[in-house]
N, C-alpha and C positions, 0 to 999 in steps of 0.2 A: 146829248150829257158831254160828249167829247168835243163837241164845238163850242163849248164855255169856256170859260176861262179856267176853270177848274176841272176842265175835262181831260185828264192826265189819268195814266194807270196808278202812277204813283209822282210824288212830287219830284221836282228836278233835282233835290239832292239825293233823292234816295235812285236817280235812274243813272247816278255814277258808276256803278258796277257794269253794267251793259254797255253806257258808255266806252267805258276805258276799254273792256273787251273788243268791240267796235272799231276802236281806235288803233287796236294792236294787231288784228284778226285782218280789219278789213280797209288797210290804208288805201288799197285803191278805188275804194267807192268814191272818194272825191274827183279823180279823174273821170271816173266814168260815169258819175250822176249828174244830170241836165239840171242847173240852178233851179229851185222852185220846183221842180217834179222829178227828183231821180227816182231809179227805181225803187229805193227802199223808204220813198216821203211819202208816197201814197195820197195824193192830194184830197183824198174825200171820197173820190169818185168809186172805189172797189165796189162793183155793182155786183159781179159773180167773180167768174175767173180773174177779172179785170182784163186789161188789154192787152193784146197778145204782144210777145218782148221778143226782142233778136234773140235766140239760143247762145250762141257765143258770148254775145254781149251779158247774158247772165250768169253765164259761168265766170266771165273773167272779174266779175264783180265778186266774186266769193271766194277770197285768198283763202279763208279760213279754211276752205273745203279743202283744197290742194294741200294747206301745211298740217292738216290732223290726217291726210292723206297719208302723207310723207313720213310722218310721225311712227302711223300704224304699219306703213312699210317697211319701214326701220327696225321697228320690235320686231317684226315678224323675220326678218332677214337676220336679226342677231339672234334670235332663237334658234334660228335654221343654222345660223353659222356654230353654234352651241353645241347643238345636236350633232353634228359634223366632227366635230372635233371631240364628244363623245364616242362616237362610233369610231372614229381612226384610234382613240386609247384602247378601246376594248379588240379591234383588231390585232394592235401592236401585243398587248396583253396573251392572245389565245397565240400567236407567233412566239411569245415567250414562254408559253408553256409548253408547245410542241418544240421548241428548240430545248428546252431542259429534258423533255423526256427521249430526244435522241441523245444527249449527251450522258445521260444515266444509261440509257440501253448501250452505248458505247462503252463506257465503263466497265459494266458487267461482262461483254465480251473479251474486254483486257483480261479481266481476271479468272476467269473461265478457261482463257487459254492457257494461262501460267499453272490454274491450280483447277481442275475440274470438280473437286470435290469440296471445295470453300461453298460454305452456304450463305447465301445474298439473305439482306434485309429485304422486304418486299415495298419497304415505305422509306424514303428520306426525308425527314421533316425540316425544311427549312426555315420555317417559321414558327410551327409549332415546337414547345420545348417542355422539357420534364418540369413537372410542377415543385414550386419552392417548397409550399404547403399543402399537405393533401387535407381529405376530409374522412373521418370514420363517422356511422353512426348507429347509435345505440338507441332503443325504445323499449320501453316497460310498463308493462298492463296498460297498452295503445289498445284506445277504444271508443268509438264516435256513437254519440248520443242524439239521435235526430230531437226536430223540436217537438214531435210529439209523444217524447220519451222513449220511443224504441232504439235498440243498439243491433245497429249493424256490425261493429268490430267488438270482440271480446277480449281484451286482455293480450295481446299480441306481444311478445316479447323476444326479443333477442338483438343482432347487431348484427352489421353490413361492414366489413374491413375497409379502411382505403386503398385506392388502386386496385380493387375487385369490379368483374362483372357478375353482378347478382340478379335472379329470377324471382317474382314473385308468380304463381300459377295456382290453380286451383278449378273447378267447373264452374260454369255460368251460374251466378249469384252468389259466390263465396265472398264477396267484397274484396277482390284483387285491385280495382281501380278506385274503390272507394282507400283502402289503404293506402296507396300510392299518393294518394290526394291530402290525407290525412297526414301522412310524413314528410310531404314537403309544404304543410300549411296552406291549402290551396281549398280547401273544404268551407263553404259558408252557408251550407243548411244544415249543421251541425253542432254540437258543441265537442269539442276534443277532451278527453279523458287519459292521462297517463303521461308520461315523460319521455321527452327525446332530448338526446344528448350529441351533441357535436363536439367530436375529440374530446369527449369525456365532460364539457362543459355544458349543464343544463341549458337549456336556449331553445330558438326555434330555427328552422331552416331558413324561413324567409327574411332573416336577419344576414342569410350571406347571398342574398338575390345576384349581387354582382358577378360571383364565381358561378352561379347556379344556372342549367339548363332544364328544359322540359319539353319534351317533343309530345305533342298532343297526337292521340289516334287518327283524327282528321287531319287531311294533308292541306293545312291552311300555308297558300304560298301565292305570291303576284302574280297571277296570270300573264299581266303583261310585259314581265319583265324576263332576260335571259337568265339561263340558270348559274352564271358567273356573275351577273348583278345581283340577284337575289343574295347571294354568297357574301359579296363585297357590301353590301350597304349593312347588313347584319354585322358583319365584322367591324365596321366604321362605325356601328352607333354603339357597340358593345362592349368593344375592347378598351382598355385604358387610354386615357387621351392624352398621354404621352407616346403612345404607338405610333411609328413613324411610317408614312406612308408605303413605303419598302417593303417594312416587315407586314404591314398588312397584304400586299400583293400578296407575300411568299405564305402566308397564311391562308389565305383563300385559293392557293396552288395546293398547299395541301390536302386541304379539303376535298377540292374537287380530285386530289388524285387518290386519295385513300377511300374516299366514296364509290369508285370506280365512275363518275360521269366528267372526265375532262373533256372526253369527247363529244361531249353535247355542250360545254359549257358556252357557245355562243347560239345555243336554239333557245327561241321563247318559250315557257313552261306551257303555255295555250289552256285550255278549259274545253266546256261544253261546246261553245260558240266556235273558237278557232282552235285547230288541232294542233298540238305541242308535241311534248314531251311523252313516253308512255307513263302507265298507270305505276311502273315499278319504279320508274327514274324518277317520278314525282314524289315517291315515298321517301326517295335517297336525298331529294332538295329539302323535304320536310326535315329530316334529322340533320343535313347539312347548316341549316339556317343556324341551329344551336351548337354545332359545332365549330364553328365560325367565331364565335363566342371565346372558344379556348375554356370551356365551363373545367373548375374541380369535380366538380358535383353534377351528373347529369339525371335526369329522370325521364322515362321513356313509358309512354302507354301504347302498347301493340305495335312497337316498330315493324314487325313483320307482318301484319295482317296484310291481305293481299298480295304478297308475295311467293313466288315457289320456294321450293324448299334449298334449290342451289342457290338464287338469290338473300332467303333469309341466310344461310349459313355465312355468305359473302359480308355481310351485312354485320351481322356478329362478330366474324373475325375484324372487322374493320375496327369496331368499338372495342372488342380485346386488345386489338395492336395500341389504340389509345390510352386505354387503362395501364398500360405499360408505360405511360409517361406521366402516371399517377393520378389519372382521372376515376372516380370512383361512379359506376354506372349502375343503375338500378332500373329495372324494365319488369313491365307487366308481358306477357309472353303467352301465345295460345297453341296448343298443340303441338310444340317443336319435335324435329326428328331427333332421334337421338345423338347423333353425331354433332347436333347444336345443341342438345341439351348438356352435353358434356364438357361443351366452352366454357359453362359458365362456373367461377366460383361456390358461390353459394345460391342456395335456391331455398325459397319460401312456401312452401305448399300450404294453402287455406283451405279451409272446409264450408260446409254451410254455416251461417251466420256469422262468416268472419274470425274463424277460431283457427289456432295455430294446429295442424296436422305432423310438419317437419318441419326443422330450419336448422341448414348444413349444408354438408357437404355436396356437391351434385352427384358426383361420381358414389357417393355413400347411401344415397337415396334408395337404392334398389338393396341393399344390404342390410338396412333398419327395417324394411316392410317386409323383409323376411326372416326376419331377427322376430317380428311380430306375428308370425305362423301364414305368412302370405305366399303363396307358390306362384311364380310369373313362367308361363308357358315359353317353350324355347325360341319361338318364331314372332314376340310379342316387341313390339316398340316400347320400352321402359317406361317413356314420358307419358304414351296413353295408358299404360298400364296403371300407375299411379292415378291418374285421373279416374280409373274406373273403381282401383280400390277405394278412394274418397267418396265418389257416388254411390257407394254399396251395391258394384254391379261384383265384386270379387266375393268368394266363401274365405272365410278362415280356417283353416283345419283345425284351430284348437279352441274354436267359439264356435258354438252350434247356434246359436242364433246371433249371429252377429249383425249388429246395426252400424252405421257409418259416423255415429255420435259417439260413439266407442273411441274411437280414434283419439279423440282431445285430452281424455284421461290417461291415453296410451302413451302420449307424446310425453306429459307431465313426467308420469313415471318411467320414462326410458330415456330421458334426455342424456344422461349420463352415456350411455351407449352410442348416440349420436354424434355427442362429445370425441370419444375416444377415438371414436371410428374417423372423425373430424381431424383429429391431432395426429393419427396416422397418414390420413392422405398428404397432410401438409409436410410430415417427415418424408414422405417420398419424394413431393416434388422438390424440397431442397435438395434432396440426394441429387434426384436427376438433374438440378440446375448445376449442381457442384460438378458433375461429370460433364455436362455441357460446354461449362466455364473452360475445364482442364482441355478438352478436346477443341475449343474456340482457342485456346491461347496456342494449342499447338499448331494449328491450321495459320492461325496469323504470323507465328513466327517463320515457317514456310513459305507462306506468301510473301514476307518481307524479305526474305533473303533471295526469292527469282526477282522481285520488284528490282531492288539493288543492284543487280546481276545486269540486268538490261538496263537501267539505267545508265551504268558504268561504260557500256558501249557508245552511248552516244556523248556522254560526258567525259571525252579523250582529254582534256585538260584537269579533269579531278576536281574543280571548283565546287561544284555540288548545286550548280544553278545552270539552267538550260532558258533559253528564249522561246518566243512561239514559233519558228520556225522549227528547230530542236525538237520541241515537244511535238509536234506533226509526227517529225520522224518516228521519234521512240513511240509513239502509240500507231505508226504502219507495222512497225517492227513488232510490238507485241502482237497486234489483233490481226495482222496479216491483210490488214484492208485499211485504204487511204482514208483518213475521217475526212468531212468537212469542212469548208471554214469555220462556219459558225459553231460547230462541234469542238473544234479545238478551241477557239475563245470562248466557248461557256466554260470547257473543263478546265481552262486557265482562271477564270474568275473563280471558280471553284474552288479552286487549290490552292491559288495564291490572293484572291480578293478581288474587287472590281476593277478593272482595266490595269492589273497589273502587267508589267511587260516582260518578268523572267520567274522561274517558278524555281525553289529551293527541293533539292531531294527530299529532304523531311516532310514538305507540305504535299508532294507526289505521295509519297508513302502512307501519310496520314489520310487523305481522301480517299483513297482507293483500300486500305485495311475499314476506313470507316462504313463501307460497303457492308461491312458483315452482320450478320443478324445479333443484335441487343444494343447495335450502333442506332442512333436516333439523329444522327446528322448536326451539321452546327450552323446556326443564321448567319449570313455572310453580311449582314446589316453591321459593317465596321464602323457605321457613323453613330448610331443610337443603340446598337444590342447590348452593349455593355450595361449602360447608363439605364436601360429599361431594366435589366436583369436585374442590378443593384434596388431598382426602385420598386420590382416585384418584391423583393427579401424583405422591405418593410411594409409592406401591403397587408399581411396578416389576415389574408381571405378575404380581402376584399380591396376594388381597385375605384380607381375616379373616373368614371365614364364621362363622354362628353356630356357638356352643360348647355344653357338653352341656347345660346348661340351659333355654338357648333353644329347642334342636331338641327336647327334651323336651318343651316347651309347646305347641311346633308340630306334632309328630309326636302328642300325646295329642288338639290339637284335630281333626286329620285323621281320626284315628281313632273320634274320637265320631262326625263326620259319618257315616264309613262304619258305625257303631253301628248307628244310626237304619233302614238303611236293609239290613242284615245278611238275606238271605234265608235263610230256614230257622228263624228263631228261635221264630216260633209254632209252628211243627210240633214242635220240641222241648218246647217249654212245654205242649202238649196232651197229648204223650208222658207226661211228669213229672203233668200232673195225674190223668192214668188209670193211670198206675201205682201213685201215692199212694191212688188211690180203693180200685184192685182189693184192694190190699196191706190198707188200712186194714178192709173190709167183709170180707175172708176170715179175717182175723185176729182181726176181734170178732163176727162172728156165725156164720162157716162151721166152719172149724180152729180151736176154742176152745183157748188155750195160756195158761199161766199169764202175768203182767204180768212178771214177773223172769227168764221165757226168751228166751235170748238167740240163739235160730233165727231168730225173724221178723227181729229185728234184723239177724242176718246177711244175709239175703236181701234186705231193702230197701238196708244198705249197699253189696251187692252190686248191684243193680239200679241204684242213683243211682251209682256209681262207672261203669257200665256206659254210663250216659246222658253223664254228663260228660265223659268220655274221648273219647268220639266226636264231642260236640259241641266238643270244643275242638281238635279237628284241623284247622279253619280258621284258624286262630290265624296259623301259616306255611305249613300246607301249600301253596297256590296263591298265597303271597304271595313265593314264594323269587325267581325272575326279577326282580320289580320289587326285592325287598331287594339282590340281585348288582349290578343297576344303579345304585341310588341308593348304595350303598356303595362302587363305583367312582367315582364323583363327590365322596365325601369326606362321607356321611354318617355321623355317629356311632353306631355300632352298639348300646353300651349305651342309648342313648335311644331307639333302634327298639325294642330287645327291652322295656325296661321300659316303653314307651307302649302296648305291644299286652297285654303281660300285665296291668298295671294296668286298663286297661278292660274284659277279660277277667273282670275280678273283679266286676264290675258284674255280670254275668253268673249269677257264682257264687252271688253271695248273692242276686239276686232268684229263678232257680230252684231254690236249696236251700229257700229261703223257703216258695214254693209247696209242695214236695213234701212237706215236714215238718210245715207247718200245716196240711193238709188229711188229711194221714194221723193226725196228732195230734188232732185234732177227731174224727175218726171211731173211732178206738181210745180213746183216752183213757186213755195210761199211768199218769196219776195219780204224774206226777213233775213240777217247775217245767219249763215248756216251753226256757227259756234253756239250764238244763242238758241239757236231754234231747235239745235239738236242735244244739248245739255239735259233738259227733262227727259229725254228718251234714254241717256244713258243712266240718270236716277234711277228709272223706272226699273231699268235692269238690274241695278244694284239692289234696290229693295225685292223684286222677283226673285233673283239668286237667293238673296237670304232668306225668303221664304222657300225655297227649295231646299237649302242646307237646313232649315229647320226641319220641313217634313222627312227629309232623308234621314234624319235622327231618331224621330219620333215615330215613326210608323215604317212598317215591312217595306221592302223594295215591292213588291207584288200592286202594294196597296199606296204607291205615293203618287205615281202618275194621278189618282182617281181624286187624292186628295189635296194636290196641288191644281187641279182642273177647278175643283170645285172652288177652294180658296179664291182664286185669282178670279172667278165670274163674281161671285160676291161681293170681293174687296175693290176690284174696277168697275166690271160692267152693271152692278145692280147698285151698290154705294155710291159709286162714281158720276150716276145721270144727273142732270142738273135737276130735272123736273123731281127726284126723290132727294137731292142734296136741298133744295128750297125747304123741305120739311123738316129734313134733320138737322140742319143749322139754325137752329132756334134759340142755342144756349141750353147749357145744361148739361145732364150727364148724357145724353144722346148724342150731343154735336160732339163730346169728348170723345164717345167711342167710336163714332164715326171717323172724325179726324185721324185718331190713332191707328186705325185699320184700313182705310181706304187710301190707297196710293195716288189713285186719279183724282182724289180729291183735292189734291196738291199738284201733281204733274201737270194736268191741265190747265190749272190755273196759272202757270208758270209761261205755258205757251199762248194762252189765249191773253195773257198779261204784255207779251212781247208783241204778239199780232195787233191787238188794238192799240199800242202804243206806237210802233210805226205804220200802221195802215189810215190812222185816225177813222175810224169808220164813223159817217153821222146819221144818226138815226132818222132826222129830218129829211133827208133825202131817200129813206128807205121804205119798202112798202109797207104797208099794215103788219102783215105777218114776221118779215125779216126785223121789224122793230122791237116786235113783241119777244121774239127769240135772243134778239142783242140785251133787250132790259133783263131778260131772264138769267142770261147767263154773266151780265156782268154785275146781277145781284147777287150769285152764287159764288161768281170766281173774285170779284174784287169787293168782298162784304168785311172780309177778317185781315186785321193786322195786327196779330196779336201780341205782338212784342216792341211796335212802335219803328219798327227796321225798312218796312215796303213789304207790299204783299207780294213781291216775287223772291224778295230774301227770305222772307217768312216761311215760303213754300221750299227753298231751298235746304233752309235749314230743317224745317218739320221730314223731309226727306230724307235727308243725311242722321237725321235722330231714328230715325223707323228704321232704317236700314242697319244702324249700328245696334239699336237697341234688337231686334230680330237676332243679329248674330251673337250678341251677346248671351241671349235666351238660349241659343241653339249650342253655344260652346258650355253653358252649365250644363245642358243635357247630355253632352257628350263627356262629361266630366263625372256626372254625378249617376246618370241614367245606366242601368246594365250594369252596376261597380263590381256585381257578383258573377260577371263573367272572366273568370279566367282561365284564357285558352292556353 
């Protein structure tokens, strides 16, 4: 057939794409090839492996191989430089945090030396600022009716005030988490009944998603990122789009400091396979992801579970501090010790069936139950005793046959007592704050007088201004120890602003007075701070978070960081190198076959597809809980999907190049590398698309099985020439096979290229070889669906198949598990 005038794989006009590619990437062929029978001309005498060629000559004839090698190395080197830049940035930020801590500690020494009784504020916020708008929640007759008609919450009524830290408690099965999910609008397994008001307006909490945070009970974090990176990316994705990079860095530092994880900020979180931080630290990181968004309203589902008593109190104190900035915190908590229990402003106690037992001041709960006739032993933890009362384990002195269900009616009859007790507690707190404020004013006046005296000793000209050297002398005089240059520079920046050369006395006094309790510090972002504050005042409890393109850039950066730390990549590269070497040696030296024969190519494509399909299961397999969490917080789903798929393309290109280049050098197919390797890249694209789809459709533990089965059927079974002869007879069967089998198209591209370049002549073959060639010609050169050429038809079919599968995967990502709101 190929010896006749019509014996080309496609018409001359259809050979233009490959001819053009050869001219660009194989410009040196003309100088190497001998007229009439060059390396790639193949004069029709291809008997088996062909005549032996000079190896160096063969390599010199394939400039495309070197060009692609250079492109791959340039890509890898560029990513390496980006990773080095990122690591350097992280190290600089860690050093900056350490410098800030040292400066703050030295400032405390200054004030302590002047006035030992001065009460310091434990946290000095530089990024987080007091809320311009706060949120209070009211709920009336709140109930949840399941689809089977059962009610798991019954008529819960009350309110949680703005800027308060509130707790939801009750025995197991009381509906604590159900109430929390119902209140914040996360229930999708039932129908909410009742009314929720935000700042007095009837609405739903979900409408304020941009300023709301939710900490899940499970610690859903990125195991391959450091503690700082986790918080940074959360802050970047969820804060207002106008927030400056400097302000974001200050917010991250504030979160690290207040959650007591600044000492592990550069440590990989880790997981089961890779040891990282401890379980308690992981819990703090889980909370920090939400705090980085600077929420006005924060829900937490058992944030202290798995923590010891001391750590639980420390976490609660941190949240209490943030409530001082105007954040409203509502959490489900299990069996706290009394010192933790008394930190809460309000507590809601639920009984069996999700009904209210008590709602009011935490310190007044004991007095309320004693009013009902219950007596608490002297050595009992009140929080545990409340649970015993609600469970019916404590007898009531006034009711002989007391049952826990009676507590619901008692609450309805004694709300007024709880309210009066709450008012008394509030009055005591206000009186205490007044006394504390008076003491604070007196202490501050005394400190100011001492500081002015010390400042005057250095400022001999009484100008009220000193430089960096004079500031160093002043600090040494007060502290009794000489500060380092970095500490002096940091303090000067804090007092007078970045890169300031002088410090005014008023700035010096203002900063040191700001270390007192009740002071929240000031952001020194002089460039954007004022504009951002003004912008926030007009937001009315909403913020404009980054859009698609900005989120795409942030998520791409995060994925690149994860890409460098991906475990198992080297194992796959070694497997690819081994497979390419094995098949190359096998086809060249052991099972010698014609260079035009499609069977070795079929096996190569199947092996590559299997490896790439399994490798791509990681793209979404283990990341879905993280995706559900971020989607519930407003993450752009297309940006998330495209960022992961795009970075995965880097692996596809590098790994496919390793596989094809090694086999090509060993086997020497005698066709241009660029044309020969392109179908392999398309195989990787389609196989990775299948792997992506399976990772979203099946559980990770079963993903490898499904991908292996799918590749075996679509490549090995449906791609066999002897099977394709039967399948490609027209009708629905041909359409189905052509839509599912990637080797039905990819092998056709390689066969078409080899047949065109090598010009095999069936008349010079043996009977068996002639029959094999005729079969493969009939299968692979039979269909030209769109009249553009068989090679081009196969190319388009592979691209359409890859795109179609990825679109289906995206639809699955969007619509499957929509009820999974972590």
